[in-house]
C-alpha positions in Angstrom: -4.1 -46.8 1.1 -4.1 -46.1 4.8 -0.4 -46.7 5.0 0.3 -44.0 2.3 -2.0 -41.6 4.2 -0.2 -42.3 7.4 3.2 -41.7 5.9 2.0 -38.4 4.3 0.6 -37.3 7.6 3.9 -38.1 9.3 5.9 -36.2 6.7 3.8 -33.1 7.0 5.4 -32.0 10.3 9.0 -32.3 9.2 8.2 -30.6 5.9 6.8 -27.6 7.7 9.9 -27.5 9.9 12.2 -27.5 6.9 10.3 -24.8 5.2 10.3 -22.6 8.2 14.0 -23.1 8.8 14.7 -22.2 5.1 12.6 -19.0 5.4 14.5 -18.0 8.6 17.8 -18.7 7.0 16.9 -16.7 3.9 15.7 -13.7 6.0 19.0 -13.8 8.0 20.9 -13.7 4.7 18.9 -10.5 3.8 16.6 -11.9 1.1 13.5 -9.8 0.5 10.1 -11.5 0.5 6.9 -10.4 -1.2 6.1 -8.3 -4.1 8.8 -5.8 -5.2 7.9 -2.1 -4.6 6.4 -0.4 -7.6 7.8 3.1 -6.8 11.4 4.0 -6.3 12.3 6.0 -3.2 12.4 9.4 -5.0 9.0 8.7 -6.7 7.5 7.7 -3.3 8.8 10.9 -1.8 7.3 12.9 -4.7 3.9 11.2 -4.2 3.9 12.0 -0.5 4.7 15.6 -1.2 1.8 15.9 -3.6 -0.6 14.3 -1.1 0.6 16.6 1.7 0.1 19.6 -0.7 -3.6 18.5 -1.1 -3.6 16.7 -4.3 -6.1 13.8 -4.7 -5.0 10.2 -4.4 -6.2 9.2 -7.9 -4.6 12.3 -9.5 -1.4 11.6 -7.7 -1.4 7.9 -8.7 -1.9 8.9 -12.4 0.8 11.5 -12.4 3.5 9.5 -10.5 3.1 6.2 -12.4 3.5 7.9 -15.8 
């Protein structure tokens, strides 16, 4: 059992290195990470305009999302 644990512990370092290099390569290729934006650019601009005009946050969220 100790041999398996030692091999797993050894493999952990190279696994992290491969993962990081893959992430770097994907970002260089222009891939987007994370959750996609909920609002489009025009909807986001409209929400900002409403907020600047003095509308409440909850009211703006209800009106923009529908």
